[in-house]
Chimera marker file (.cmm) of the C-alpha trace (Angstrom):
<marker_set name="trace">
<marker id="1" x="-53.101" y="82.163" z="46.687" r="1" g="1" b="0" radius="0.5"/>
<marker id="2" x="-56.296" y="81.143" z="44.907" r="1" g="1" b="0" radius="0.5"/>
<marker id="3" x="-56.252" y="77.580" z="46.321" r="1" g="1" b="0" radius="0.5"/>
<marker id="4" x="-56.149" y="78.841" z="49.895" r="1" g="1" b="0" radius="0.5"/>
<marker id="5" x="-58.981" y="81.275" z="49.170" r="1" g="1" b="0" radius="0.5"/>
<marker id="6" x="-61.188" y="78.507" z="47.819" r="1" g="1" b="0" radius="0.5"/>
<marker id="7" x="-60.587" y="76.429" z="50.953" r="1" g="1" b="0" radius="0.5"/>
<marker id="8" x="-61.384" y="79.417" z="53.155" r="1" g="1" b="0" radius="0.5"/>
<marker id="9" x="-64.594" y="79.978" z="51.180" r="1" g="1" b="0" radius="0.5"/>
<marker id="10" x="-65.613" y="76.318" z="51.636" r="1" g="1" b="0" radius="0.5"/>
<marker id="11" x="-64.919" y="76.503" z="55.384" r="1" g="1" b="0" radius="0.5"/>
<marker id="12" x="-66.864" y="79.785" z="55.760" r="1" g="1" b="0" radius="0.5"/>
<marker id="13" x="-69.811" y="78.353" z="53.819" r="1" g="1" b="0" radius="0.5"/>
<marker id="14" x="-69.713" y="75.262" z="56.027" r="1" g="1" b="0" radius="0.5"/>
<marker id="15" x="-69.748" y="77.338" z="59.229" r="1" g="1" b="0" radius="0.5"/>
<marker id="16" x="-72.681" y="79.452" z="58.026" r="1" g="1" b="0" radius="0.5"/>
<marker id="17" x="-74.723" y="76.389" z="57.003" r="1" g="1" b="0" radius="0.5"/>
<marker id="18" x="-73.393" y="73.816" z="59.476" r="1" g="1" b="0" radius="0.5"/>
<marker id="19" x="-76.795" y="72.896" z="60.934" r="1" g="1" b="0" radius="0.5"/>
<marker id="20" x="-78.351" y="72.335" z="57.507" r="1" g="1" b="0" radius="0.5"/>
<marker id="21" x="-75.309" y="70.383" z="56.277" r="1" g="1" b="0" radius="0.5"/>
<marker id="22" x="-75.324" y="68.177" z="59.401" r="1" g="1" b="0" radius="0.5"/>
<marker id="23" x="-79.017" y="67.443" z="58.893" r="1" g="1" b="0" radius="0.5"/>
<marker id="24" x="-78.918" y="66.704" z="55.151" r="1" g="1" b="0" radius="0.5"/>
<marker id="25" x="-75.401" y="65.804" z="53.930" r="1" g="1" b="0" radius="0.5"/>
<marker id="26" x="-73.728" y="64.248" z="56.989" r="1" g="1" b="0" radius="0.5"/>
<marker id="27" x="-72.847" y="60.556" z="56.630" r="1" g="1" b="0" radius="0.5"/>
<marker id="28" x="-73.563" y="59.930" z="60.333" r="1" g="1" b="0" radius="0.5"/>
<marker id="29" x="-76.864" y="61.823" z="60.513" r="1" g="1" b="0" radius="0.5"/>
<marker id="30" x="-78.758" y="58.600" z="61.355" r="1" g="1" b="0" radius="0.5"/>
<marker id="31" x="-76.443" y="57.795" z="64.285" r="1" g="1" b="0" radius="0.5"/>
<marker id="32" x="-77.247" y="60.083" z="67.212" r="1" g="1" b="0" radius="0.5"/>
<marker id="33" x="-74.240" y="58.870" z="69.249" r="1" g="1" b="0" radius="0.5"/>
<marker id="34" x="-71.637" y="60.338" z="66.898" r="1" g="1" b="0" radius="0.5"/>
<marker id="35" x="-70.981" y="64.043" z="67.182" r="1" g="1" b="0" radius="0.5"/>
<marker id="36" x="-69.919" y="64.765" z="63.615" r="1" g="1" b="0" radius="0.5"/>
<marker id="37" x="-71.795" y="67.990" z="63.095" r="1" g="1" b="0" radius="0.5"/>
<marker id="38" x="-71.180" y="67.809" z="59.347" r="1" g="1" b="0" radius="0.5"/>
<marker id="39" x="-67.377" y="67.802" z="59.597" r="1" g="1" b="0" radius="0.5"/>
<marker id="40" x="-67.316" y="64.672" z="57.403" r="1" g="1" b="0" radius="0.5"/>
<marker id="41" x="-68.944" y="66.715" z="54.621" r="1" g="1" b="0" radius="0.5"/>
<marker id="42" x="-66.407" y="69.527" z="55.154" r="1" g="1" b="0" radius="0.5"/>
<marker id="43" x="-63.480" y="67.087" z="54.920" r="1" g="1" b="0" radius="0.5"/>
<marker id="44" x="-64.929" y="65.566" z="51.733" r="1" g="1" b="0" radius="0.5"/>
<marker id="45" x="-65.359" y="68.996" z="50.100" r="1" g="1" b="0" radius="0.5"/>
<marker id="46" x="-61.841" y="70.120" z="51.074" r="1" g="1" b="0" radius="0.5"/>
<marker id="47" x="-60.352" y="66.903" z="49.669" r="1" g="1" b="0" radius="0.5"/>
<marker id="48" x="-62.327" y="67.347" z="46.450" r="1" g="1" b="0" radius="0.5"/>
<marker id="49" x="-61.042" y="70.917" z="46.117" r="1" g="1" b="0" radius="0.5"/>
<marker id="50" x="-57.478" y="69.772" z="46.847" r="1" g="1" b="0" radius="0.5"/>
<marker id="51" x="-57.686" y="67.076" z="44.173" r="1" g="1" b="0" radius="0.5"/>
<marker id="52" x="-58.980" y="69.564" z="41.603" r="1" g="1" b="0" radius="0.5"/>
<marker id="53" x="-56.131" y="71.956" z="42.420" r="1" g="1" b="0" radius="0.5"/>
<marker id="54" x="-53.561" y="69.170" z="42.086" r="1" g="1" b="0" radius="0.5"/>
<marker id="55" x="-54.915" y="68.336" z="38.631" r="1" g="1" b="0" radius="0.5"/>
<marker id="56" x="-54.888" y="71.967" z="37.531" r="1" g="1" b="0" radius="0.5"/>
<marker id="57" x="-51.484" y="72.899" z="38.907" r="1" g="1" b="0" radius="0.5"/>
<marker id="58" x="-49.252" y="70.975" z="36.466" r="1" g="1" b="0" radius="0.5"/>
<marker id="59" x="-51.083" y="72.398" z="33.461" r="1" g="1" b="0" radius="0.5"/>
<marker id="60" x="-50.378" y="75.964" z="34.589" r="1" g="1" b="0" radius="0.5"/>
<marker id="61" x="-46.638" y="75.318" z="34.539" r="1" g="1" b="0" radius="0.5"/>
<marker id="62" x="-46.557" y="74.031" z="30.968" r="1" g="1" b="0" radius="0.5"/>
<marker id="63" x="-45.946" y="77.442" z="29.485" r="1" g="1" b="0" radius="0.5"/>
<marker id="64" x="-43.225" y="77.266" z="26.902" r="1" g="1" b="0" radius="0.5"/>
<marker id="65" x="-41.660" y="80.222" z="25.193" r="1" g="1" b="0" radius="0.5"/>
<marker id="66" x="-39.889" y="79.699" z="21.923" r="1" g="1" b="0" radius="0.5"/>
<marker id="67" x="-38.203" y="82.427" z="19.979" r="1" g="1" b="0" radius="0.5"/>
<marker id="68" x="-37.182" y="81.741" z="16.412" r="1" g="1" b="0" radius="0.5"/>
<marker id="69" x="-35.174" y="84.170" z="14.384" r="1" g="1" b="0" radius="0.5"/>
<marker id="70" x="-33.438" y="84.145" z="11.053" r="1" g="1" b="0" radius="0.5"/>
<marker id="71" x="-30.246" y="86.054" z="10.498" r="1" g="1" b="0" radius="0.5"/>
<marker id="72" x="-29.769" y="87.025" z="6.904" r="1" g="1" b="0" radius="0.5"/>
<marker id="73" x="-26.087" y="87.695" z="6.341" r="1" g="1" b="0" radius="0.5"/>
<marker id="74" x="-26.740" y="89.674" z="3.158" r="1" g="1" b="0" radius="0.5"/>
<marker id="75" x="-28.872" y="92.250" z="4.921" r="1" g="1" b="0" radius="0.5"/>
<marker id="76" x="-26.333" y="92.820" z="7.687" r="1" g="1" b="0" radius="0.5"/>
<marker id="77" x="-23.259" y="93.230" z="5.512" r="1" g="1" b="0" radius="0.5"/>
<marker id="78" x="-22.027" y="96.770" z="5.070" r="1" g="1" b="0" radius="0.5"/>
<marker id="79" x="-20.306" y="98.260" z="2.117" r="1" g="1" b="0" radius="0.5"/>
<marker id="80" x="-17.316" y="100.186" z="3.343" r="1" g="1" b="0" radius="0.5"/>
<marker id="81" x="-17.469" y="103.108" z="0.920" r="1" g="1" b="0" radius="0.5"/>
<marker id="82" x="-21.255" y="103.352" z="0.566" r="1" g="1" b="0" radius="0.5"/>
<marker id="83" x="-21.633" y="106.516" z="2.652" r="1" g="1" b="0" radius="0.5"/>
<marker id="84" x="-18.652" y="108.189" z="1.074" r="1" g="1" b="0" radius="0.5"/>
<marker id="85" x="-20.033" y="107.542" z="-2.409" r="1" g="1" b="0" radius="0.5"/>
<marker id="86" x="-23.575" y="108.710" z="-1.699" r="1" g="1" b="0" radius="0.5"/>
<marker id="87" x="-22.974" y="111.797" z="0.425" r="1" g="1" b="0" radius="0.5"/>
<marker id="88" x="-21.866" y="114.959" z="-1.291" r="1" g="1" b="0" radius="0.5"/>
<marker id="89" x="-19.389" y="116.916" z="0.722" r="1" g="1" b="0" radius="0.5"/>
<marker id="90" x="-18.899" y="120.530" z="-0.176" r="1" g="1" b="0" radius="0.5"/>
<marker id="91" x="-15.577" y="122.183" z="-0.577" r="1" g="1" b="0" radius="0.5"/>
<marker id="92" x="-15.039" y="123.874" z="2.769" r="1" g="1" b="0" radius="0.5"/>
<marker id="93" x="-12.853" y="126.646" z="1.325" r="1" g="1" b="0" radius="0.5"/>
<marker id="94" x="-15.467" y="127.694" z="-1.246" r="1" g="1" b="0" radius="0.5"/>
<marker id="95" x="-18.402" y="127.502" z="1.185" r="1" g="1" b="0" radius="0.5"/>
<marker id="96" x="-17.075" y="130.263" z="3.409" r="1" g="1" b="0" radius="0.5"/>
<marker id="97" x="-16.897" y="133.543" z="1.572" r="1" g="1" b="0" radius="0.5"/>
<marker id="98" x="-15.001" y="136.507" z="2.974" r="1" g="1" b="0" radius="0.5"/>
<marker id="99" x="-18.268" y="138.302" z="3.768" r="1" g="1" b="0" radius="0.5"/>
<marker id="100" x="-19.084" y="135.626" z="6.345" r="1" g="1" b="0" radius="0.5"/>
<marker id="101" x="-15.691" y="135.993" z="7.907" r="1" g="1" b="0" radius="0.5"/>
<marker id="102" x="-15.748" y="139.793" z="8.039" r="1" g="1" b="0" radius="0.5"/>
<marker id="103" x="-19.197" y="140.252" z="9.551" r="1" g="1" b="0" radius="0.5"/>
<marker id="104" x="-19.384" y="140.169" z="13.324" r="1" g="1" b="0" radius="0.5"/>
<marker id="105" x="-22.736" y="139.652" z="14.923" r="1" g="1" b="0" radius="0.5"/>
<marker id="106" x="-23.793" y="142.448" z="17.248" r="1" g="1" b="0" radius="0.5"/>
<marker id="107" x="-26.699" y="141.609" z="19.552" r="1" g="1" b="0" radius="0.5"/>
<marker id="108" x="-29.538" y="144.117" z="19.747" r="1" g="1" b="0" radius="0.5"/>
<marker id="109" x="-29.231" y="146.807" z="22.365" r="1" g="1" b="0" radius="0.5"/>
<marker id="110" x="-32.178" y="147.822" z="24.480" r="1" g="1" b="0" radius="0.5"/>
<marker id="111" x="-32.475" y="151.461" z="25.429" r="1" g="1" b="0" radius="0.5"/>
<link id1="1" id2="2" r="1" g="1" b="0" radius="0.2"/>
<link id1="2" id2="3" r="1" g="1" b="0" radius="0.2"/>
<link id1="3" id2="4" r="1" g="1" b="0" radius="0.2"/>
<link id1="4" id2="5" r="1" g="1" b="0" radius="0.2"/>
<link id1="5" id2="6" r="1" g="1" b="0" radius="0.2"/>
<link id1="6" id2="7" r="1" g="1" b="0" radius="0.2"/>
<link id1="7" id2="8" r="1" g="1" b="0" radius="0.2"/>
<link id1="8" id2="9" r="1" g="1" b="0" radius="0.2"/>
<link id1="9" id2="10" r="1" g="1" b="0" radius="0.2"/>
<link id1="10" id2="11" r="1" g="1" b="0" radius="0.2"/>
<link id1="11" id2="12" r="1" g="1" b="0" radius="0.2"/>
<link id1="12" id2="13" r="1" g="1" b="0" radius="0.2"/>
<link id1="13" id2="14" r="1" g="1" b="0" radius="0.2"/>
<link id1="14" id2="15" r="1" g="1" b="0" radius="0.2"/>
<link id1="15" id2="16" r="1" g="1" b="0" radius="0.2"/>
<link id1="16" id2="17" r="1" g="1" b="0" radius="0.2"/>
<link id1="17" id2="18" r="1" g="1" b="0" radius="0.2"/>
<link id1="18" id2="19" r="1" g="1" b="0" radius="0.2"/>
<link id1="19" id2="20" r="1" g="1" b="0" radius="0.2"/>
<link id1="20" id2="21" r="1" g="1" b="0" radius="0.2"/>
<link id1="21" id2="22" r="1" g="1" b="0" radius="0.2"/>
<link id1="22" id2="23" r="1" g="1" b="0" radius="0.2"/>
<link id1="23" id2="24" r="1" g="1" b="0" radius="0.2"/>
<link id1="24" id2="25" r="1" g="1" b="0" radius="0.2"/>
<link id1="25" id2="26" r="1" g="1" b="0" radius="0.2"/>
<link id1="26" id2="27" r="1" g="1" b="0" radius="0.2"/>
<link id1="27" id2="28" r="1" g="1" b="0" radius="0.2"/>
<link id1="28" id2="29" r="1" g="1" b="0" radius="0.2"/>
<link id1="29" id2="30" r="1" g="1" b="0" radius="0.2"/>
<link id1="30" id2="31" r="1" g="1" b="0" radius="0.2"/>
<link id1="31" id2="32" r="1" g="1" b="0" radius="0.2"/>
<link id1="32" id2="33" r="1" g="1" b="0" radius="0.2"/>
<link id1="33" id2="34" r="1" g="1" b="0" radius="0.2"/>
<link id1="34" id2="35" r="1" g="1" b="0" radius="0.2"/>
<link id1="35" id2="36" r="1" g="1" b="0" radius="0.2"/>
<link id1="36" id2="37" r="1" g="1" b="0" radius="0.2"/>
<link id1="37" id2="38" r="1" g="1" b="0" radius="0.2"/>
<link id1="38" id2="39" r="1" g="1" b="0" radius="0.2"/>
<link id1="39" id2="40" r="1" g="1" b="0" radius="0.2"/>
<link id1="40" id2="41" r="1" g="1" b="0" radius="0.2"/>
<link id1="41" id2="42" r="1" g="1" b="0" radius="0.2"/>
<link id1="42" id2="43" r="1" g="1" b="0" radius="0.2"/>
<link id1="43" id2="44" r="1" g="1" b="0" radius="0.2"/>
<link id1="44" id2="45" r="1" g="1" b="0" radius="0.2"/>
<link id1="45" id2="46" r="1" g="1" b="0" radius="0.2"/>
<link id1="46" id2="47" r="1" g="1" b="0" radius="0.2"/>
<link id1="47" id2="48" r="1" g="1" b="0" radius="0.2"/>
<link id1="48" id2="49" r="1" g="1" b="0" radius="0.2"/>
<link id1="49" id2="50" r="1" g="1" b="0" radius="0.2"/>
<link id1="50" id2="51" r="1" g="1" b="0" radius="0.2"/>
<link id1="51" id2="52" r="1" g="1" b="0" radius="0.2"/>
<link id1="52" id2="53" r="1" g="1" b="0" radius="0.2"/>
<link id1="53" id2="54" r="1" g="1" b="0" radius="0.2"/>
<link id1="54" id2="55" r="1" g="1" b="0" radius="0.2"/>
<link id1="55" id2="56" r="1" g="1" b="0" radius="0.2"/>
<link id1="56" id2="57" r="1" g="1" b="0" radius="0.2"/>
<link id1="57" id2="58" r="1" g="1" b="0" radius="0.2"/>
<link id1="58" id2="59" r="1" g="1" b="0" radius="0.2"/>
<link id1="59" id2="60" r="1" g="1" b="0" radius="0.2"/>
<link id1="60" id2="61" r="1" g="1" b="0" radius="0.2"/>
<link id1="61" id2="62" r="1" g="1" b="0" radius="0.2"/>
<link id1="62" id2="63" r="1" g="1" b="0" radius="0.2"/>
<link id1="63" id2="64" r="1" g="1" b="0" radius="0.2"/>
<link id1="64" id2="65" r="1" g="1" b="0" radius="0.2"/>
<link id1="65" id2="66" r="1" g="1" b="0" radius="0.2"/>
<link id1="66" id2="67" r="1" g="1" b="0" radius="0.2"/>
<link id1="67" id2="68" r="1" g="1" b="0" radius="0.2"/>
<link id1="68" id2="69" r="1" g="1" b="0" radius="0.2"/>
<link id1="69" id2="70" r="1" g="1" b="0" radius="0.2"/>
<link id1="70" id2="71" r="1" g="1" b="0" radius="0.2"/>
<link id1="71" id2="72" r="1" g="1" b="0" radius="0.2"/>
<link id1="72" id2="73" r="1" g="1" b="0" radius="0.2"/>
<link id1="73" id2="74" r="1" g="1" b="0" radius="0.2"/>
<link id1="74" id2="75" r="1" g="1" b="0" radius="0.2"/>
<link id1="75" id2="76" r="1" g="1" b="0" radius="0.2"/>
<link id1="76" id2="77" r="1" g="1" b="0" radius="0.2"/>
<link id1="77" id2="78" r="1" g="1" b="0" radius="0.2"/>
<link id1="78" id2="79" r="1" g="1" b="0" radius="0.2"/>
<link id1="79" id2="80" r="1" g="1" b="0" radius="0.2"/>
<link id1="80" id2="81" r="1" g="1" b="0" radius="0.2"/>
<link id1="81" id2="82" r="1" g="1" b="0" radius="0.2"/>
<link id1="82" id2="83" r="1" g="1" b="0" radius="0.2"/>
<link id1="83" id2="84" r="1" g="1" b="0" radius="0.2"/>
<link id1="84" id2="85" r="1" g="1" b="0" radius="0.2"/>
<link id1="85" id2="86" r="1" g="1" b="0" radius="0.2"/>
<link id1="86" id2="87" r="1" g="1" b="0" radius="0.2"/>
<link id1="87" id2="88" r="1" g="1" b="0" radius="0.2"/>
<link id1="88" id2="89" r="1" g="1" b="0" radius="0.2"/>
<link id1="89" id2="90" r="1" g="1" b="0" radius="0.2"/>
<link id1="90" id2="91" r="1" g="1" b="0" radius="0.2"/>
<link id1="91" id2="92" r="1" g="1" b="0" radius="0.2"/>
<link id1="92" id2="93" r="1" g="1" b="0" radius="0.2"/>
<link id1="93" id2="94" r="1" g="1" b="0" radius="0.2"/>
<link id1="94" id2="95" r="1" g="1" b="0" radius="0.2"/>
<link id1="95" id2="96" r="1" g="1" b="0" radius="0.2"/>
<link id1="96" id2="97" r="1" g="1" b="0" radius="0.2"/>
<link id1="97" id2="98" r="1" g="1" b="0" radius="0.2"/>
<link id1="98" id2="99" r="1" g="1" b="0" radius="0.2"/>
<link id1="99" id2="100" r="1" g="1" b="0" radius="0.2"/>
<link id1="100" id2="101" r="1" g="1" b="0" radius="0.2"/>
<link id1="101" id2="102" r="1" g="1" b="0" radius="0.2"/>
<link id1="102" id2="103" r="1" g="1" b="0" radius="0.2"/>
<link id1="103" id2="104" r="1" g="1" b="0" radius="0.2"/>
<link id1="104" id2="105" r="1" g="1" b="0" radius="0.2"/>
<link id1="105" id2="106" r="1" g="1" b="0" radius="0.2"/>
<link id1="106" id2="107" r="1" g="1" b="0" radius="0.2"/>
<link id1="107" id2="108" r="1" g="1" b="0" radius="0.2"/>
<link id1="108" id2="109" r="1" g="1" b="0" radius="0.2"/>
<link id1="109" id2="110" r="1" g="1" b="0" radius="0.2"/>
<link id1="110" id2="111" r="1" g="1" b="0" radius="0.2"/>
</marker_set>
């Protein structure tokens, strides 16, 4: 998109300053028979812009992404009984006393 915008900008600048360009930069300005009107200068500028874009384009596509990783087998190995050894499980029969079983929660009543 940027290359086409630069060519449009060159063309618009040429059209705005065509009389000055024809009088100063035109190759055929000394030959009154030719009706160049500065278009030779426009063609030269567009070719120069095209050549610059061709040189820049391959460098923009040289992006290379490399991802390196190291897998350490020791850090990913799991001990099968590690959690069972470290966690303390309570005795479920001793945790629940009869008072917990006998009490029934009654929600508050609004009057």
